C-alpha positions as CSV (number, residue, x, y, z in Angstrom):
1,M,7.1,0.2,47.6
2,A,8.0,-1.2,44.3
3,K,9.9,1.2,41.6
4,C,9.6,-1.6,38.6
5,N,6.6,-2.1,36.7
6,A,5.7,-4.3,34.5
7,F,6.3,-2.8,30.4
8,A,2.8,-1.2,29.4
9,A,0.1,-4.1,26.9
10,T,2.8,-6.7,27.3
11,E,2.2,-10.2,29.4
12,S,6.2,-10.8,29.0
13,L,7.8,-14.3,30.8
14,N,11.4,-14.4,31.2
15,G,12.9,-17.4,33.0
16,I,10.1,-19.4,34.8
17,R,7.0,-18.2,36.6
18,F,6.8,-19.1,40.1
19,E,4.5,-17.5,42.7
20,L,5.1,-17.5,46.5
21,F,3.7,-14.6,47.5
22,S,0.7,-11.9,46.6
23,Q,2.0,-8.9,47.3
24,D,-0.1,-8.8,51.1
25,E,2.4,-11.2,51.8
26,L,5.1,-9.8,50.7
27,A,4.3,-6.7,52.7
28,A,3.7,-9.0,56.4
29,I,7.3,-10.4,55.3
30,H,9.1,-6.6,55.1
31,E,7.1,-5.6,58.0
32,A,8.7,-8.8,60.1
33,T,11.5,-8.0,58.7
34,M,11.3,-4.1,60.1
35,D,10.7,-5.4,63.1
36,V,13.6,-7.6,63.1
37,L,16.1,-4.1,62.1
38,M,14.6,-2.1,65.1
39,D,14.1,-4.8,68.1
40,P,17.3,-7.4,68.3
41,G,18.9,-4.8,65.0
42,I,22.2,-5.5,63.3
43,Q,25.4,-6.0,64.5
44,V,28.3,-3.3,62.8
45,S,31.9,-4.2,62.9
46,N,33.7,-1.0,61.5
47,A,33.8,2.5,63.5
48,E,33.3,4.0,59.9
49,A,30.4,2.3,58.9
50,R,28.5,2.9,62.5
51,R,28.8,6.6,61.7
52,I,26.9,6.6,59.1
53,F,24.6,5.0,60.3
54,K,24.3,6.7,62.9
55,E,24.5,10.2,60.4
56,G,21.8,8.6,58.4
57,G,19.3,8.6,61.4
58,C,19.7,4.9,62.5
59,I,20.2,4.4,66.9
60,V,23.6,3.6,67.6
61,D,25.2,1.9,71.0
62,E,28.7,2.0,70.5
63,K,29.1,-0.5,73.4
64,T,27.4,-3.7,71.8
65,H,28.2,-2.7,68.1
66,V,24.0,-2.8,67.6
67,V,23.0,-0.4,64.9
68,K,19.1,-0.1,64.9
69,I,17.2,0.9,61.6
70,P,14.5,2.8,61.5
71,E,11.9,2.2,58.6
72,Y,12.2,5.4,57.4
73,V,16.1,5.0,56.5
74,V,15.0,1.7,54.6
75,R,12.3,3.5,52.3
76,H,14.7,6.1,51.6
77,A,17.3,4.1,50.4
78,L,15.3,1.9,48.6
79,L,14.1,5.1,46.8
80,T,17.9,6.2,45.8
81,A,19.1,2.6,44.7
82,P,18.8,2.1,41.3
83,S,16.7,-0.7,39.5
84,R,18.5,-0.8,36.6
85,F,23.1,-1.1,36.7
86,T,25.0,-2.2,33.9
87,L,27.7,-4.8,34.2
88,W,30.9,-3.3,32.2
89,G,32.6,-5.5,29.8
90,R,36.4,-5.7,28.5
91,E,34.2,-6.0,25.0
92,K,31.5,-4.1,24.9
93,K,28.7,-7.4,23.6
94,F,29.3,-8.5,26.8
95,N,27.2,-5.6,29.1
96,T,25.3,-7.1,30.6
97,V,22.2,-5.1,31.7
98,M,21.0,-5.7,35.0
99,E,17.2,-5.2,36.3
100,C,14.4,-6.1,38.4
101,G,12.0,-7.4,36.6
102,G,13.9,-7.9,34.2
103,K,15.6,-11.1,31.6
104,V,17.2,-13.6,33.6
105,H,21.1,-14.1,33.1
106,W,22.9,-16.7,34.7
107,T,27.1,-17.1,35.5
108,C,29.3,-19.7,37.2
109,F,28.8,-20.0,40.4
110,G,31.8,-20.2,43.6
111,T,34.3,-19.9,44.9
112,G,35.3,-23.9,44.8
113,V,38.7,-25.2,46.4
114,K,38.9,-28.3,44.7
115,V,39.2,-29.0,41.2
116,C,38.7,-32.8,39.2
117,R,41.8,-33.8,37.2
118,Y,41.5,-36.2,34.8
119,L,44.2,-38.5,34.7
120,G,43.1,-41.2,31.3
121,S,41.8,-44.2,31.5
122,G,38.9,-43.4,33.3
123,K,40.1,-42.3,36.3
124,Y,40.3,-39.0,38.3
125,Q,42.1,-36.6,40.9
126,T,40.7,-34.4,42.7
127,V,43.1,-31.5,43.2
128,D,43.6,-28.0,45.3
129,S,42.7,-25.4,43.1
130,T,45.1,-23.0,41.9
131,E,45.0,-19.5,39.8
132,A,46.2,-21.3,35.6
133,D,42.8,-23.1,37.1
134,I,40.8,-19.7,37.4
135,A,42.7,-18.8,33.8
136,E,41.7,-21.7,32.2
137,I,37.7,-21.2,33.4
138,A,38.2,-17.8,32.5
139,K,39.1,-18.8,28.8
140,L,35.6,-22.0,28.8
141,C,32.9,-19.3,30.1
142,D,34.0,-16.6,27.5
143,W,33.0,-19.3,24.9
144,A,30.1,-20.0,26.9
145,E,28.1,-18.0,25.0
146,N,24.7,-19.2,27.9
147,I,27.4,-17.3,31.0
148,D,26.9,-14.0,30.9
149,Y,29.5,-12.3,33.0
150,F,32.5,-14.0,34.9
151,S,32.5,-15.4,39.3
152,L,35.2,-16.4,40.5
153,P,34.8,-20.4,40.4
154,V,38.4,-21.3,42.2
155,S,40.2,-20.0,45.0
156,A,43.8,-19.2,43.6
157,R,45.0,-22.1,47.0
158,D,48.8,-22.2,45.2
159,Y,48.3,-18.2,47.1
160,A,47.0,-19.1,50.5
161,G,48.7,-18.0,52.8
162,K,51.7,-16.0,51.2
163,G,49.3,-12.8,51.6
164,A,48.3,-11.7,47.7
165,Q,45.8,-14.6,46.8
166,D,43.2,-12.5,46.8
167,V,44.9,-10.1,44.6
168,H,46.0,-13.1,42.5
169,E,42.1,-13.6,42.4
170,V,41.3,-10.2,41.0
171,F,44.5,-9.9,38.7
172,T,44.1,-13.2,36.3
173,P,40.1,-13.5,36.1
174,L,40.0,-9.5,34.5
175,T,43.0,-10.5,32.6
176,S,41.2,-13.4,30.9
177,T,38.0,-12.6,30.7
178,Q,36.0,-10.0,27.8
179,K,33.2,-10.5,30.1
180,H,32.4,-8.6,33.3
181,Y,34.1,-9.8,36.1
182,H,32.3,-10.2,39.9
183,D,34.1,-11.0,42.6
184,I,33.3,-13.1,45.4
185,D,34.7,-12.5,49.1
186,P,36.6,-9.9,48.2
187,V,38.9,-8.8,51.2
188,G,38.3,-4.9,52.1
189,P,41.6,-3.4,52.9
190,N,42.9,-4.3,49.2
191,I,40.4,-3.0,47.3
192,E,42.4,-0.2,47.0
193,T,44.8,-2.0,45.2
194,Y,41.4,-4.0,42.6
195,W,40.8,0.0,41.9
196,E,43.6,0.2,40.4
197,I,44.0,-2.8,38.3
198,I,40.3,-1.3,36.7
199,K,41.7,1.9,36.5
200,A,44.8,0.2,34.9
201,F,42.3,-1.1,31.7
202,Y,41.0,2.3,31.6
203,G,44.8,4.0,31.2
204,G,44.5,5.7,34.9
205,N,41.4,7.8,34.2
206,E,39.6,7.3,37.1
207,D,36.4,8.8,35.7
208,E,35.9,6.1,33.0
209,A,36.4,3.5,36.0
210,M,34.1,4.8,37.9
211,K,31.5,4.7,34.5
212,K,32.8,2.0,32.9
213,P,33.3,-0.3,36.2
214,I,34.6,-3.8,34.4
215,M,34.3,-5.6,38.1
216,S,31.8,-5.9,40.9
217,M,31.7,-7.4,44.5
218,L,29.9,-10.2,46.0
219,L,30.1,-9.8,50.1
220,C,28.0,-12.1,52.6
221,P,26.6,-10.0,56.3
222,T,27.4,-13.0,58.7
223,S,24.1,-14.5,60.2
224,P,22.9,-14.0,62.4
225,L,22.1,-10.0,62.0
226,E,26.2,-9.1,61.7
227,L,27.7,-7.0,58.9
228,S,31.5,-7.6,59.7
229,D,34.0,-5.0,59.4
230,N,34.4,-6.6,55.4
231,A,31.3,-7.1,54.6
232,C,31.0,-2.9,56.3
233,Q,34.3,-2.1,54.0
234,V,33.4,-3.7,51.2
235,I,30.1,-2.0,51.1
236,M,31.6,1.3,51.8
237,K,34.8,1.2,49.0
238,G,32.9,-0.8,46.5
239,A,29.7,2.5,46.9
240,R,32.1,4.7,46.5
241,Y,34.5,3.6,43.6
242,G,31.2,2.7,41.5
243,M,31.1,-0.6,42.0
244,P,28.1,-2.9,42.2
245,V,28.1,-4.4,45.4
246,N,26.3,-7.8,45.4
247,V,24.5,-8.1,49.2
248,L,24.5,-12.1,50.0
249,S,22.9,-13.5,52.4
250,M,23.9,-17.1,53.1
251,A,21.6,-17.3,56.1
252,M,21.2,-21.5,56.8
253,S,17.7,-22.6,57.9
254,G,17.9,-24.6,61.4
255,G,21.3,-23.4,61.7
256,S,22.3,-19.2,61.2
257,S,18.3,-18.8,61.1
258,P,14.9,-19.8,62.3
259,V,14.3,-23.5,60.8
260,Y,10.3,-21.8,59.3
261,L,11.7,-20.7,55.9
262,A,9.4,-17.6,56.7
263,G,11.6,-17.3,59.7
264,T,14.7,-17.7,57.1
265,L,13.1,-15.2,55.3
266,V,12.9,-12.8,57.6
267,T,16.4,-13.2,58.3
268,H,18.0,-13.4,55.3
269,N,16.1,-10.1,54.5
270,A,17.1,-7.5,57.4
271,E,20.7,-9.0,56.6
272,V,20.8,-8.1,52.9
273,L,18.5,-4.6,53.8
274,S,21.1,-3.3,55.8
275,G,23.5,-3.8,53.6
276,I,22.2,-2.1,51.6
277,V,20.6,1.0,53.2
278,L,24.9,1.0,54.3
279,G,25.9,1.3,50.6
280,Q,23.4,3.8,50.4
281,L,24.0,5.9,52.7
282,T,27.6,6.1,52.1
283,V,26.4,7.1,48.7
284,P,23.2,7.1,47.0
285,G,22.3,5.4,44.4
286,A,25.3,3.6,43.7
287,P,24.2,-0.1,42.6
288,N,23.4,-2.9,44.6
289,F,22.4,-6.5,43.8
290,Y,20.3,-8.3,46.1
291,G,21.6,-11.5,46.8
292,S,20.8,-14.7,48.1
293,S,22.6,-18.4,48.5
294,T,19.9,-19.2,51.7
295,T,19.3,-22.6,52.4
296,T,18.4,-25.4,54.6
297,F,21.0,-26.6,57.0
298,D,21.5,-30.8,57.2
299,L,21.9,-31.2,60.4
300,K,23.3,-34.7,60.3
301,K,26.1,-33.7,57.9
302,G,26.8,-30.6,59.2
303,T,26.2,-28.9,55.5
304,A,24.7,-26.3,53.5
305,P,23.1,-28.0,50.2
306,V,22.3,-25.8,47.8
307,G,21.6,-28.2,45.9
308,A,18.4,-29.2,48.4
309,P,14.9,-28.5,46.7
310,E,14.3,-25.6,49.9
311,L,17.4,-23.4,48.0
312,G,15.1,-23.4,45.4
313,L,12.4,-22.3,47.3
314,I,14.0,-19.9,49.5
315,S,15.7,-18.6,45.7
316,A,12.2,-17.9,44.2
317,A,11.2,-16.1,47.7
318,V,13.8,-13.7,47.3
319,S,13.0,-12.8,43.6
320,K,10.3,-12.3,44.1
321,L,11.4,-9.7,47.5
322,A,13.8,-8.6,45.1
323,K,11.0,-7.2,42.9
324,F,8.9,-6.0,46.3
325,Y,12.2,-3.7,46.8
326,G,12.8,-2.8,43.2
327,L,15.9,-3.9,43.3
328,P,17.9,-6.5,40.9
329,A,17.8,-10.0,41.7
330,F,20.9,-12.7,42.7
331,V,20.1,-16.3,43.5
332,A,22.4,-18.9,43.6
333,G,20.7,-22.1,41.8
334,A,22.9,-26.0,41.9
């Protein structure tokens, strides 16, 4: 199954080594995931995506919008999905190569809705984040050598409800950082507008923009086991424009996925693979991340604790699964 191999005669350590599963155990998770993709399958809320799945060999029920994805379709998608691609920066020195089993890269986490402002004399105030905050954080991340590319850290709440918030959250980072921009939760119908901004950087040259897109996108399936209309649009349009797409599950163990972590991994795996299959059926060879911000569910507080030890365990497991499939991994951290 895996497409990525260790370099010959080397034993390199990139990051911390934490071996959770044997190859047999990874194969067992894969087999359980293939069962889930066929029964119950994935609910797909976009008609065009269902058509693409059907033409690609999947079983589609137009009454329930449930798509059943056979294993051979998954395997073919994994063969066409690249194990290595570049996140292009506005400056060449900031290009970041994402590869299966390669170097560990770092980005800022997102997307928050509040910032903490220092008022002096040891006093702080928490307020809604603004477009100006995005620009300032982008400049800080440009300065920080340990951050390889820039992810949307906070939202432009000053544009909330005005119909163009997401466009400001794309334009401002792209004009405020020299590094690659990773957009979080883009709005499907507005991706054409994002594309016009990217093309403008290349003087309107569409071919150059497709070869070296300075922006990638992150979308989340809806747990459990749904690709929403917006998620499908992001995956399909990203593939057509050559923009790397991060299919990132945010399943919550004990909430939107099984309470046992092994069961959560299967749910997570099915959600991510379904999105990657859609991307590859749309445009074979489209660059995809295998992503995760999956964690446990805090039953007392009703929250998804990103700093919980369970997230660390799940992220380590996800990294192994991504390598098993030969895909670049993206996992959340505290």
